[in-house]
Biopython code that builds the backbone (N, CA, C, O; Angstrom):
import numpy as np
from Bio.PDB.StructureBuilder import StructureBuilder

atoms = [
    (1, "UNK", "N", (-10.247, 8.611, 4.462)),
    (1, "UNK", "CA", (-9.961, 8.012, 3.171)),
    (1, "UNK", "C", (-8.947, 8.848, 2.384)),
    (1, "UNK", "O", (-8.261, 8.332, 1.502)),
    (2, "UNK", "N", (-8.858, 10.138, 2.710)),
    (2, "UNK", "CA", (-7.899, 10.952, 1.959)),
    (2, "UNK", "C", (-6.470, 10.475, 2.193)),
    (2, "UNK", "O", (-5.614, 10.626, 1.321)),
    (3, "UNK", "N", (-6.209, 9.902, 3.362)),
    (3, "UNK", "CA", (-4.873, 9.374, 3.628)),
    (3, "UNK", "C", (-4.612, 8.138, 2.783)),
    (3, "UNK", "O", (-3.489, 7.924, 2.325)),
    (4, "UNK", "N", (-5.623, 7.336, 2.577)),
    (4, "UNK", "CA", (-5.474, 6.160, 1.723)),
    (4, "UNK", "C", (-5.108, 6.606, 0.305)),
    (4, "UNK", "O", (-4.233, 6.019, -0.332)),
    (5, "UNK", "N", (-5.785, 7.646, -0.181)),
    (5, "UNK", "CA", (-5.478, 8.160, -1.518)),
    (5, "UNK", "C", (-4.041, 8.684, -1.577)),
    (5, "UNK", "O", (-3.342, 8.474, -2.568)),
    (6, "UNK", "N", (-3.611, 9.351, -0.537)),
    (6, "UNK", "CA", (-2.238, 9.888, -0.507)),
    (6, "UNK", "C", (-1.211, 8.758, -0.498)),
    (6, "UNK", "O", (-0.191, 8.837, -1.182)),
    (7, "UNK", "N", (-1.478, 7.716, 0.270)),
    (7, "UNK", "CA", (-0.575, 6.571, 0.279)),
    (7, "UNK", "C", (-0.540, 5.911, -1.105)),
    (7, "UNK", "O", (0.526, 5.502, -1.565)),
    (8, "UNK", "N", (-1.678, 5.806, -1.761)),
    (8, "UNK", "CA", (-1.723, 5.200, -3.097)),
    (8, "UNK", "C", (-0.935, 6.037, -4.102)),
    (8, "UNK", "O", (-0.218, 5.491, -4.941)),
    (9, "UNK", "N", (-1.063, 7.342, -4.021)),
    (9, "UNK", "CA", (-0.309, 8.220, -4.928)),
    (9, "UNK", "C", (1.190, 8.102, -4.646)),
    (9, "UNK", "O", (1.998, 8.029, -5.572)),
    (10, "UNK", "N", (1.550, 8.085, -3.370)),
    (10, "UNK", "CA", (2.958, 7.943, -3.009)),
    (10, "UNK", "C", (3.534, 6.611, -3.469)),
    (10, "UNK", "O", (4.659, 6.555, -3.966)),
    (11, "UNK", "N", (2.769, 5.547, -3.304)),
    (11, "UNK", "CA", (3.216, 4.231, -3.746)),
    (11, "UNK", "C", (3.370, 4.163, -5.255)),
    (11, "UNK", "O", (4.315, 3.560, -5.764)),
    (12, "UNK", "N", (2.435, 4.787, -5.974)),
    (12, "UNK", "CA", (2.528, 4.803, -7.437)),
    (12, "UNK", "C", (3.762, 5.586, -7.889)),
    (12, "UNK", "O", (4.463, 5.172, -8.813)),
    (13, "UNK", "N", (4.020, 6.706, -7.239)),
    (13, "UNK", "CA", (5.199, 7.505, -7.588)),
    (13, "UNK", "C", (6.483, 6.728, -7.299)),
    (13, "UNK", "O", (7.426, 6.755, -8.091)),
    (14, "UNK", "N", (6.510, 6.040, -6.166)),
    (14, "UNK", "CA", (7.695, 5.258, -5.812)),
    (14, "UNK", "C", (7.899, 4.106, -6.784)),
    (14, "UNK", "O", (9.029, 3.826, -7.184)),
    (15, "UNK", "N", (6.820, 3.439, -7.168)),
    (15, "UNK", "CA", (6.925, 2.306, -8.102)),
    (15, "UNK", "C", (7.348, 2.761, -9.494)),
    (15, "UNK", "O", (7.949, 1.988, -10.241)),
    (16, "UNK", "N", (7.042, 4.008, -9.849)),
    (16, "UNK", "CA", (7.381, 4.512, -11.177)),
    (16, "UNK", "C", (8.845, 4.924, -11.297)),
    (16, "UNK", "O", (9.345, 5.109, -12.406)),
    (17, "UNK", "N", (9.536, 5.071, -10.170)),
    (17, "UNK", "CA", (10.942, 5.476, -10.223)),
    (17, "UNK", "C", (11.788, 4.417, -10.919)),
    (17, "UNK", "O", (11.634, 3.225, -10.652)),
    (18, "UNK", "N", (12.665, 4.836, -11.796)),
    (18, "UNK", "CA", (13.531, 3.862, -12.478)),
    (18, "UNK", "C", (14.734, 3.489, -11.610)),
    (18, "UNK", "O", (15.861, 3.892, -11.898)),
    (19, "UNK", "N", (14.498, 2.740, -10.576)),
    (19, "UNK", "CA", (15.552, 2.337, -9.659)),
    (19, "UNK", "C", (16.174, 1.021, -10.111)),
    (19, "UNK", "O", (15.484, 0.168, -10.669)),
    (20, "UNK", "N", (17.465, 0.851, -9.875)),
    (20, "UNK", "CA", (18.097, -0.418, -10.262)),
    (20, "UNK", "C", (17.797, -1.556, -9.288)),
    (20, "UNK", "O", (18.194, -2.697, -9.525)),
    (21, "UNK", "N", (17.100, -1.252, -8.197)),
    (21, "UNK", "CA", (16.743, -2.270, -7.217)),
    (21, "UNK", "C", (15.233, -2.465, -7.222)),
    (21, "UNK", "O", (14.496, -1.662, -7.793)),
    (22, "UNK", "N", (14.789, -3.519, -6.592)),
    (22, "UNK", "CA", (13.351, -3.790, -6.502)),
    (22, "UNK", "C", (12.694, -2.817, -5.528)),
    (22, "UNK", "O", (13.255, -2.505, -4.477)),
    (23, "UNK", "N", (11.516, -2.346, -5.881)),
    (23, "UNK", "CA", (10.773, -1.438, -5.009)),
    (23, "UNK", "C", (9.808, -2.184, -4.097)),
    (23, "UNK", "O", (9.057, -1.554, -3.353)),
    (24, "UNK", "N", (9.814, -3.501, -4.139)),
    (24, "UNK", "CA", (8.869, -4.308, -3.369)),
    (24, "UNK", "C", (8.979, -4.050, -1.870)),
    (24, "UNK", "O", (7.963, -3.870, -1.199)),
    (25, "UNK", "N", (10.192, -4.031, -1.341)),
    (25, "UNK", "CA", (10.372, -3.815, 0.101)),
    (25, "UNK", "C", (9.902, -2.428, 0.507)),
    (25, "UNK", "O", (9.290, -2.272, 1.564)),
    (26, "UNK", "N", (10.172, -1.431, -0.302)),
    (26, "UNK", "CA", (9.734, -0.071, 0.006)),
    (26, "UNK", "C", (8.219, 0.055, -0.003)),
    (26, "UNK", "O", (7.640, 0.727, 0.851)),
    (27, "UNK", "N", (7.578, -0.592, -0.967)),
    (27, "UNK", "CA", (6.118, -0.555, -1.026)),
    (27, "UNK", "C", (5.504, -1.322, 0.145)),
    (27, "UNK", "O", (4.477, -0.909, 0.683)),
    (28, "UNK", "N", (6.121, -2.428, 0.540)),
    (28, "UNK", "CA", (5.624, -3.178, 1.705)),
    (28, "UNK", "C", (5.743, -2.323, 2.963)),
    (28, "UNK", "O", (4.836, -2.323, 3.796)),
    (29, "UNK", "N", (6.844, -1.600, 3.109)),
    (29, "UNK", "CA", (7.012, -0.717, 4.268)),
    (29, "UNK", "C", (5.968, 0.389, 4.256)),
    (29, "UNK", "O", (5.440, 0.755, 5.306)),
    (30, "UNK", "N", (5.664, 0.925, 3.079)),
    (30, "UNK", "CA", (4.634, 1.962, 2.960)),
    (30, "UNK", "C", (3.264, 1.416, 3.368)),
    (30, "UNK", "O", (2.494, 2.103, 4.041)),
    (31, "UNK", "N", (2.965, 0.194, 2.965)),
    (31, "UNK", "CA", (1.679, -0.417, 3.307)),
    (31, "UNK", "C", (1.575, -0.691, 4.805)),
    (31, "UNK", "O", (0.512, -0.500, 5.396)),
    (32, "UNK", "N", (2.666, -1.135, 5.421)),
    (32, "UNK", "CA", (2.659, -1.362, 6.871)),
    (32, "UNK", "C", (2.473, -0.031, 7.604)),
    (32, "UNK", "O", (1.744, 0.041, 8.592)),
    (33, "UNK", "N", (3.127, 1.006, 7.122)),
    (33, "UNK", "CA", (2.959, 2.325, 7.741)),
    (33, "UNK", "C", (1.511, 2.793, 7.621)),
    (33, "UNK", "O", (0.970, 3.396, 8.548)),
    (34, "UNK", "N", (0.882, 2.513, 6.474)),
    (34, "UNK", "CA", (-0.515, 2.884, 6.288)),
    (34, "UNK", "C", (-1.406, 2.158, 7.290)),
    (34, "UNK", "O", (-2.325, 2.759, 7.846)),
    (35, "UNK", "N", (-1.146, 0.864, 7.528)),
    (35, "UNK", "CA", (-1.933, 0.119, 8.518)),
    (35, "UNK", "C", (-1.773, 0.746, 9.897)),
    (35, "UNK", "O", (-2.754, 0.947, 10.614)),
    (36, "UNK", "N", (-0.539, 1.054, 10.263)),
    (36, "UNK", "CA", (-0.296, 1.658, 11.575)),
    (36, "UNK", "C", (-0.962, 3.023, 11.685)),
    (36, "UNK", "O", (-1.503, 3.365, 12.737)),
    (37, "UNK", "N", (-0.927, 3.798, 10.621)),
    (37, "UNK", "CA", (-1.546, 5.118, 10.641)),
    (37, "UNK", "C", (-3.061, 5.013, 10.778)),
    (37, "UNK", "O", (-3.664, 5.716, 11.589)),
    (38, "UNK", "N", (-3.669, 4.145, 9.994)),
    (38, "UNK", "CA", (-5.128, 3.989, 10.067)),
    (38, "UNK", "C", (-5.531, 3.450, 11.440)),
    (38, "UNK", "O", (-6.540, 3.879, 11.999)),
    (39, "UNK", "N", (-4.756, 2.517, 11.983)),
    (39, "UNK", "CA", (-5.036, 2.035, 13.338)),
    (39, "UNK", "C", (-4.956, 3.158, 14.354)),
    (39, "UNK", "O", (-5.748, 3.201, 15.296)),
    (40, "UNK", "N", (-4.004, 4.070, 14.173)),
    (40, "UNK", "CA", (-3.891, 5.214, 15.073)),
    (40, "UNK", "C", (-5.075, 6.155, 14.977)),
    (40, "UNK", "O", (-5.473, 6.760, 15.972)),
    (41, "UNK", "N", (-5.642, 6.283, 13.784)),
    (41, "UNK", "CA", (-6.836, 7.122, 13.618)),
    (41, "UNK", "C", (-7.983, 6.579, 14.456)),
    (41, "UNK", "O", (-8.772, 7.347, 15.007)),
    (42, "UNK", "N", (-8.077, 5.265, 14.554)),
    (42, "UNK", "CA", (-9.139, 4.626, 15.332)),
    (42, "UNK", "C", (-8.708, 4.323, 16.761)),
    (42, "UNK", "O", (-9.359, 3.540, 17.453)),
    (43, "UNK", "N", (-7.621, 4.934, 17.206)),
    (43, "UNK", "CA", (-7.104, 4.749, 18.569)),
    (43, "UNK", "C", (-6.869, 3.285, 18.902)),
    (43, "UNK", "O", (-7.085, 2.851, 20.034)),
    (44, "UNK", "N", (-6.428, 2.533, 17.912)),
    (44, "UNK", "CA", (-6.116, 1.126, 18.118)),
    (44, "UNK", "C", (-4.760, 0.843, 17.468)),
    (44, "UNK", "O", (-4.693, 0.449, 16.304)),
    (45, "UNK", "N", (-3.690, 1.045, 18.222)),
    (45, "UNK", "CA", (-2.367, 0.832, 17.627)),
    (45, "UNK", "C", (-2.157, -0.622, 17.237)),
    (45, "UNK", "O", (-2.619, -1.540, 17.915)),
    (46, "UNK", "N", (-1.459, -0.807, 16.140)),
    (46, "UNK", "CA", (-1.158, -2.146, 15.648)),
    (46, "UNK", "C", (0.134, -2.604, 16.326)),
    (46, "UNK", "O", (1.125, -1.874, 16.334)),
    (47, "UNK", "N", (0.125, -3.790, 16.884)),
    (47, "UNK", "CA", (1.293, -4.289, 17.612)),
    (47, "UNK", "C", (2.466, -4.542, 16.671)),
    (47, "UNK", "O", (2.291, -4.671, 15.459)),
    (48, "UNK", "N", (3.651, -4.610, 17.243)),
    (48, "UNK", "CA", (4.855, -4.867, 16.448)),
    (48, "UNK", "C", (4.782, -6.215, 15.751)),
    (48, "UNK", "O", (5.185, -6.342, 14.595)),
    (49, "UNK", "N", (4.270, -7.222, 16.450)),
    (49, "UNK", "CA", (4.167, -8.550, 15.858)),
    (49, "UNK", "C", (3.241, -8.548, 14.648)),
    (49, "UNK", "O", (3.548, -9.157, 13.623)),
    (50, "UNK", "N", (2.108, -7.861, 14.770)),
    (50, "UNK", "CA", (1.179, -7.778, 13.642)),
    (50, "UNK", "C", (1.788, -6.999, 12.488)),
    (50, "UNK", "O", (1.577, -7.342, 11.325)),
    (51, "UNK", "N", (2.546, -5.950, 12.805)),
    (51, "UNK", "CA", (3.209, -5.172, 11.756)),
    (51, "UNK", "C", (4.233, -6.012, 11.010)),
    (51, "UNK", "O", (4.318, -5.951, 9.783)),
    (52, "UNK", "N", (5.009, -6.795, 11.750)),
    (52, "UNK", "CA", (6.012, -7.656, 11.118)),
    (52, "UNK", "C", (5.336, -8.718, 10.259)),
    (52, "UNK", "O", (5.784, -8.995, 9.147)),
    (53, "UNK", "N", (4.266, -9.309, 10.765)),
    (53, "UNK", "CA", (3.537, -10.328, 9.997)),
    (53, "UNK", "C", (2.939, -9.725, 8.728)),
    (53, "UNK", "O", (3.001, -10.326, 7.656)),
    (54, "UNK", "N", (2.360, -8.531, 8.863)),
    (54, "UNK", "CA", (1.787, -7.869, 7.690)),
    (54, "UNK", "C", (2.874, -7.530, 6.681)),
    (54, "UNK", "O", (2.687, -7.702, 5.476)),
    (55, "UNK", "N", (4.013, -7.048, 7.175)),
    (55, "UNK", "CA", (5.110, -6.705, 6.282)),
    (55, "UNK", "C", (5.611, -7.898, 5.494)),
    (55, "UNK", "O", (5.891, -7.785, 4.300)),
    (56, "UNK", "N", (5.724, -9.039, 6.153)),
    (56, "UNK", "CA", (6.139, -10.254, 5.451)),
    (56, "UNK", "C", (5.123, -10.676, 4.405)),
    (56, "UNK", "O", (5.487, -11.096, 3.307)),
    (57, "UNK", "N", (3.858, -10.564, 4.746)),
    (57, "UNK", "CA", (2.800, -10.915, 3.790)),
    (57, "UNK", "C", (2.815, -9.971, 2.592)),
    (57, "UNK", "O", (2.653, -10.397, 1.448)),
    (58, "UNK", "N", (3.012, -8.686, 2.871)),
    (58, "UNK", "CA", (3.053, -7.711, 1.777)),
    (58, "UNK", "C", (4.273, -7.919, 0.892)),
    (58, "UNK", "O", (4.212, -7.692, -0.316)),
    (59, "UNK", "N", (5.381, -8.351, 1.488)),
    (59, "UNK", "CA", (6.594, -8.621, 0.708)),
    (59, "UNK", "C", (6.357, -9.782, -0.256)),
    (59, "UNK", "O", (6.754, -9.716, -1.419)),
    (60, "UNK", "N", (5.718, -10.829, 0.219)),
    (60, "UNK", "CA", (5.421, -11.982, -0.640)),
    (60, "UNK", "C", (4.420, -11.588, -1.721)),
    (60, "UNK", "O", (4.592, -11.937, -2.888)),
    (61, "UNK", "N", (3.376, -10.860, -1.333)),
    (61, "UNK", "CA", (2.388, -10.400, -2.296)),
    (61, "UNK", "C", (3.044, -9.499, -3.338)),
    (61, "UNK", "O", (2.736, -9.588, -4.527)),
    (62, "UNK", "N", (3.952, -8.627, -2.885)),
    (62, "UNK", "CA", (4.637, -7.723, -3.795)),
    (62, "UNK", "C", (5.505, -8.455, -4.800)),
    (62, "UNK", "O", (5.604, -8.039, -5.954)),
    (63, "UNK", "N", (6.137, -9.542, -4.376)),
    (63, "UNK", "CA", (6.951, -10.324, -5.300)),
    (63, "UNK", "C", (6.081, -10.923, -6.411)),
    (63, "UNK", "O", (6.467, -10.937, -7.580)),
    (64, "UNK", "N", (4.919, -11.410, -6.028)),
    (64, "UNK", "CA", (3.997, -11.938, -7.031)),
    (64, "UNK", "C", (3.479, -10.865, -7.965)),
    (64, "UNK", "O", (3.366, -11.083, -9.172)),
    (65, "UNK", "N", (3.163, -9.704, -7.407)),
    (65, "UNK", "CA", (2.677, -8.606, -8.237)),
    (65, "UNK", "C", (3.774, -8.072, -9.156)),
    (65, "UNK", "O", (3.496, -7.636, -10.273)),
    (66, "UNK", "N", (5.017, -8.107, -8.686)),
    (66, "UNK", "CA", (6.125, -7.677, -9.537)),
    (66, "UNK", "C", (6.242, -8.602, -10.746)),
    (66, "UNK", "O", (6.488, -8.144, -11.861)),
    (67, "UNK", "N", (6.065, -9.901, -10.522)),
    (67, "UNK", "CA", (6.090, -10.860, -11.616)),
    (67, "UNK", "C", (5.002, -10.524, -12.630)),
    (67, "UNK", "O", (5.253, -10.502, -13.835)),
    (68, "UNK", "N", (3.791, -10.261, -12.137)),
    (68, "UNK", "CA", (2.672, -9.916, -13.019)),
    (68, "UNK", "C", (2.971, -8.612, -13.759)),
    (68, "UNK", "O", (2.729, -8.510, -14.962)),
    (69, "UNK", "N", (3.498, -7.617, -13.041)),
    (69, "UNK", "CA", (3.785, -6.316, -13.656)),
    (69, "UNK", "C", (4.824, -6.433, -14.762)),
    (69, "UNK", "O", (4.693, -5.790, -15.804)),
    (70, "UNK", "N", (5.853, -7.246, -14.549)),
    (70, "UNK", "CA", (6.873, -7.386, -15.592)),
    (70, "UNK", "C", (6.306, -8.097, -16.820)),
    (70, "UNK", "O", (6.681, -7.784, -17.949)),
    (71, "UNK", "N", (5.413, -9.040, -16.602)),
    (71, "UNK", "CA", (4.797, -9.729, -17.741)),
    (71, "UNK", "C", (3.868, -8.793, -18.510)),
    (71, "UNK", "O", (3.861, -8.794, -19.741)),
    (72, "UNK", "N", (3.084, -7.996, -17.785)),
    (72, "UNK", "CA", (2.164, -7.066, -18.446)),
    (72, "UNK", "C", (2.947, -5.958, -19.141)),
    (72, "UNK", "O", (2.583, -5.543, -20.242)),
    (73, "UNK", "N", (4.024, -5.472, -18.509)),
    (73, "UNK", "CA", (4.827, -4.395, -19.094)),
    (73, "UNK", "C", (5.476, -4.827, -20.403)),
    (73, "UNK", "O", (5.802, -3.982, -21.237)),
    (74, "UNK", "N", (5.669, -6.123, -20.594)),
    (74, "UNK", "CA", (6.254, -6.614, -21.841)),
    (74, "UNK", "C", (5.337, -6.347, -23.035)),
    (74, "UNK", "O", (5.801, -6.277, -24.172)),
    (75, "UNK", "N", (4.045, -6.201, -22.778)),
    (75, "UNK", "CA", (3.090, -5.933, -23.850)),
    (75, "UNK", "C", (2.922, -4.447, -24.135)),
    (75, "UNK", "O", (2.286, -4.069, -25.119)),
    (76, "UNK", "N", (3.486, -3.609, -23.283)),
    (76, "UNK", "CA", (3.365, -2.160, -23.463)),
    (76, "UNK", "C", (4.500, -1.705, -24.379)),
    (76, "UNK", "O", (5.665, -1.987, -24.102)),
    (77, "UNK", "N", (4.177, -1.012, -25.452)),
    (77, "UNK", "CA", (5.239, -0.599, -26.372)),
    (77, "UNK", "C", (6.111, 0.512, -25.765)),
    (77, "UNK", "O", (5.623, 1.394, -25.058)),
    (78, "UNK", "N", (7.386, 0.440, -26.058)),
    (78, "UNK", "CA", (8.316, 1.472, -25.605)),
    (78, "UNK", "C", (8.642, 1.343, -24.131)),
    (78, "UNK", "O", (8.319, 0.342, -23.491)),
    (79, "UNK", "N", (9.284, 2.365, -23.605)),
    (79, "UNK", "CA", (9.704, 2.317, -22.195)),
    (79, "UNK", "C", (8.613, 2.795, -21.223)),
    (79, "UNK", "O", (8.926, 3.403, -20.200)),
    (80, "UNK", "N", (7.363, 2.530, -21.528)),
    (80, "UNK", "CA", (6.263, 2.989, -20.680)),
    (80, "UNK", "C", (5.844, 1.949, -19.655)),
    (80, "UNK", "O", (4.732, 2.012, -19.131)),
    (81, "UNK", "N", (6.708, 1.002, -19.365)),
    (81, "UNK", "CA", (6.391, -0.027, -18.378)),
    (81, "UNK", "C", (6.212, 0.534, -16.984)),
    (81, "UNK", "O", (5.559, -0.080, -16.140)),
    (82, "UNK", "N", (6.797, 1.714, -16.736)),
    (82, "UNK", "CA", (6.644, 2.323, -15.423)),
    (82, "UNK", "C", (5.194, 2.688, -15.148)),
    (82, "UNK", "O", (4.775, 2.739, -13.992)),
    (83, "UNK", "N", (4.428, 2.940, -16.197)),
    (83, "UNK", "CA", (3.002, 3.252, -16.025)),
    (83, "UNK", "C", (2.269, 2.023, -15.496)),
    (83, "UNK", "O", (1.381, 2.142, -14.652)),
    (84, "UNK", "N", (2.635, 0.861, -15.985)),
    (84, "UNK", "CA", (2.027, -0.390, -15.522)),
    (84, "UNK", "C", (2.368, -0.611, -14.054)),
    (84, "UNK", "O", (1.487, -0.910, -13.249)),
    (85, "UNK", "N", (3.653, -0.465, -13.702)),
    (85, "UNK", "CA", (4.075, -0.651, -12.315)),
    (85, "UNK", "C", (3.380, 0.336, -11.389)),
    (85, "UNK", "O", (2.917, -0.035, -10.310)),
    (86, "UNK", "N", (3.309, 1.593, -11.814)),
    (86, "UNK", "CA", (2.665, 2.617, -10.984)),
    (86, "UNK", "C", (1.172, 2.334, -10.826)),
    (86, "UNK", "O", (0.615, 2.501, -9.741)),
    (87, "UNK", "N", (0.538, 1.913, -11.894)),
    (87, "UNK", "CA", (-0.892, 1.607, -11.828)),
    (87, "UNK", "C", (-1.198, 0.445, -10.908)),
    (87, "UNK", "O", (-2.140, 0.501, -10.118)),
    (88, "UNK", "N", (-0.403, -0.610, -11.008)),
    (88, "UNK", "CA", (-0.609, -1.767, -10.135)),
    (88, "UNK", "C", (-0.384, -1.383, -8.684)),
    (88, "UNK", "O", (-1.163, -1.776, -7.815)),
    (89, "UNK", "N", (0.674, -0.618, -8.403)),
    (89, "UNK", "CA", (0.949, -0.196, -7.025)),
    (89, "UNK", "C", (-0.196, 0.648, -6.478)),
    (89, "UNK", "O", (-0.621, 0.452, -5.340)),
    (90, "UNK", "N", (-0.697, 1.584, -7.279)),
    (90, "UNK", "CA", (-1.784, 2.455, -6.819)),
    (90, "UNK", "C", (-3.050, 1.657, -6.530)),
    (90, "UNK", "O", (-3.699, 1.875, -5.508)),
    (91, "UNK", "N", (-3.402, 0.742, -7.414)),
    (91, "UNK", "CA", (-4.626, -0.052, -7.230)),
    (91, "UNK", "C", (-4.515, -0.951, -6.000)),
    (91, "UNK", "O", (-5.467, -1.074, -5.229)),
    (92, "UNK", "N", (-3.356, -1.576, -5.818)),
    (92, "UNK", "CA", (-3.182, -2.473, -4.675)),
    (92, "UNK", "C", (-3.227, -1.699, -3.365)),
    (92, "UNK", "O", (-3.901, -2.118, -2.424)),
    (93, "UNK", "N", (-2.521, -0.578, -3.291)),
    (93, "UNK", "CA", (-2.498, 0.199, -2.048)),
    (93, "UNK", "C", (-3.867, 0.795, -1.759)),
    (93, "UNK", "O", (-4.302, 0.813, -0.607)),
    (94, "UNK", "N", (-4.546, 1.279, -2.777)),
    (94, "UNK", "CA", (-5.890, 1.832, -2.591)),
    (94, "UNK", "C", (-6.849, 0.742, -2.094)),
    (94, "UNK", "O", (-7.621, 0.976, -1.164)),
    (95, "UNK", "N", (-6.803, -0.434, -2.705)),
    (95, "UNK", "CA", (-7.671, -1.546, -2.286)),
    (95, "UNK", "C", (-7.364, -1.983, -0.863)),
    (95, "UNK", "O", (-8.270, -2.225, -0.066)),
    (96, "UNK", "N", (-6.086, -2.081, -0.557)),
    (96, "UNK", "CA", (-5.677, -2.459, 0.790)),
    (96, "UNK", "C", (-6.146, -1.427, 1.811)),
    (96, "UNK", "O", (-6.623, -1.786, 2.888)),
    (97, "UNK", "N", (-6.011, -0.148, 1.473)),
    (97, "UNK", "CA", (-6.468, 0.914, 2.370)),
    (97, "UNK", "C", (-7.964, 0.860, 2.620)),
    (97, "UNK", "O", (-8.418, 1.070, 3.745)),
    (98, "UNK", "N", (-8.731, 0.581, 1.575)),
    (98, "UNK", "CA", (-10.187, 0.455, 1.745)),
    (98, "UNK", "C", (-10.524, -0.731, 2.634)),
    (98, "UNK", "O", (-11.418, -0.643, 3.476)),
    (99, "UNK", "N", (-9.816, -1.841, 2.452)),
    (99, "UNK", "CA", (-10.075, -3.033, 3.270)),
    (99, "UNK", "C", (-9.723, -2.779, 4.736)),
    (99, "UNK", "O", (-10.466, -3.181, 5.631)),
    (100, "UNK", "N", (-8.607, -2.123, 4.981)),
    (100, "UNK", "CA", (-8.202, -1.824, 6.361)),
    (100, "UNK", "C", (-9.186, -0.873, 7.013)),
    (100, "UNK", "O", (-9.574, -1.067, 8.165)),
    (101, "UNK", "N", (-9.588, 0.148, 6.285)),
    (101, "UNK", "CA", (-10.550, 1.109, 6.819)),
    (101, "UNK", "C", (-11.886, 0.428, 7.102)),
    (101, "UNK", "O", (-12.510, 0.693, 8.130)),
    (102, "UNK", "N", (-12.324, -0.439, 6.206)),
    (102, "UNK", "CA", (-13.583, -1.156, 6.421)),
    (102, "UNK", "C", (-13.492, -2.034, 7.665)),
    (102, "UNK", "O", (-14.455, -2.142, 8.424)),
    (103, "UNK", "N", (-12.335, -2.661, 7.874)),
    (103, "UNK", "CA", (-12.134, -3.489, 9.075)),
    (103, "UNK", "C", (-12.316, -2.653, 10.333)),
    (103, "UNK", "O", (-13.052, -3.045, 11.238)),
    (104, "UNK", "N", (-11.654, -1.505, 10.397)),
    (104, "UNK", "CA", (-11.757, -0.665, 11.579)),
    (104, "UNK", "C", (-13.140, -0.014, 11.702)),
    (104, "UNK", "O", (-13.611, 0.225, 12.814)),
    (105, "UNK", "N", (-13.787, 0.272, 10.578)),
    (105, "UNK", "CA", (-15.143, 0.830, 10.621)),
    (105, "UNK", "C", (-16.135, -0.182, 11.208)),
    (105, "UNK", "O", (-17.027, 0.185, 11.973)),
    (106, "UNK", "N", (-15.968, -1.453, 10.843)),
    (106, "UNK", "CA", (-16.850, -2.473, 11.418)),
    (106, "UNK", "C", (-16.572, -2.653, 12.908)),
    (106, "UNK", "O", (-17.485, -2.910, 13.693)),
    (107, "UNK", "N", (-15.322, -2.518, 13.284)),
    (107, "UNK", "CA", (-14.933, -2.705, 14.673)),
    (107, "UNK", "C", (-15.332, -1.510, 15.540)),
    (107, "UNK", "O", (-15.673, -1.679, 16.710)),
    (108, "UNK", "N", (-15.290, -0.317, 14.974)),
    (108, "UNK", "CA", (-15.605, 0.922, 15.701)),
    (108, "UNK", "C", (-16.618, 1.737, 14.892)),
    (108, "UNK", "O", (-16.253, 2.760, 14.315)),
    (109, "UNK", "N", (-17.880, 1.305, 14.839)),
    (109, "UNK", "CA", (-18.858, 2.041, 14.033)),
    (109, "UNK", "C", (-19.094, 3.441, 14.594)),
    (109, "UNK", "O", (-19.210, 3.637, 15.804)),
    (110, "UNK", "N", (-19.160, 4.399, 13.683)),
    (110, "UNK", "CA", (-19.457, 5.770, 14.092)),
    (110, "UNK", "C", (-18.271, 6.535, 14.643)),
    (110, "UNK", "O", (-18.437, 7.679, 15.066)),
    (111, "UNK", "N", (-17.082, 5.955, 14.657)),
    (111, "UNK", "CA", (-15.900, 6.629, 15.174)),
    (111, "UNK", "C", (-15.504, 7.738, 14.206)),
    (111, "UNK", "O", (-15.359, 7.499, 13.007)),
    (112, "UNK", "N", (-15.331, 8.948, 14.725)),
    (112, "UNK", "CA", (-14.939, 10.071, 13.906)),
    (112, "UNK", "C", (-13.492, 10.429, 14.187)),
    (112, "UNK", "O", (-13.030, 10.341, 15.324)),
    (113, "UNK", "N", (-12.786, 10.829, 13.151)),
    (113, "UNK", "CA", (-11.405, 11.242, 13.304)),
    (113, "UNK", "C", (-11.362, 12.586, 14.020)),
    (113, "UNK", "O", (-12.085, 13.516, 13.661)),
    (114, "UNK", "N", (-10.519, 12.676, 15.023)),
    (114, "UNK", "CA", (-10.323, 13.950, 15.712)),
    (114, "UNK", "C", (-8.836, 14.189, 15.851)),
    (114, "UNK", "O", (-8.107, 13.334, 16.353)),
    (115, "UNK", "N", (-8.390, 15.337, 15.414)),
    (115, "UNK", "CA", (-6.964, 15.666, 15.472)),
    (115, "UNK", "C", (-6.562, 15.857, 16.946)),
    (115, "UNK", "O", (-7.354, 16.310, 17.773)),
    (116, "UNK", "N", (-5.312, 15.496, 17.239)),
    (116, "UNK", "CA", (-4.795, 15.669, 18.602)),
    (116, "UNK", "C", (-4.749, 17.151, 18.929)),
    (116, "UNK", "O", (-4.412, 17.978, 18.081)),
    (117, "UNK", "N", (-5.085, 17.470, 20.146)),
    (117, "UNK", "CA", (-5.121, 18.872, 20.560)),
    (117, "UNK", "C", (-3.767, 19.313, 21.061)),
    (117, "UNK", "O", (-3.600, 20.467, 21.455)),
]
sb = StructureBuilder()
sb.init_structure("model")
sb.init_model(0)
sb.init_chain("A")
sb.init_seg("    ")
for serial, (resi, resn, name, xyz) in enumerate(atoms, 1):
    if name == "N":
        sb.init_residue(resn, " ", resi, " ")
    sb.init_atom(name, np.array(xyz, "f"), 0.0, 1.0, " ", f" {name:<3s}", serial, name[0])
structure = sb.get_structure()
């Protein structure tokens, strides 16, 4: 779970950057990487097709969340809208990480992480 927290912190930091471009694609790539990493922890690599499908789904979800974030940020006084974007990114990535981990935990009960020797 510590990796899920690290991905959430990284996603929040990336979403908070004042970039002139959309961060949606970058966050979707981060989420796909998290899925692949968690699958690797459980010795079940995620196929390329599943990664591409997940990435497309995350891109669409991210576009919707960006719409919500811009609407919510309009209610935040001053230029603190980056806090809203960072918070939404962190919550979404953390929730997604918990769901992915729960999926693999149900599939492989009792599996313990072991570092490569």
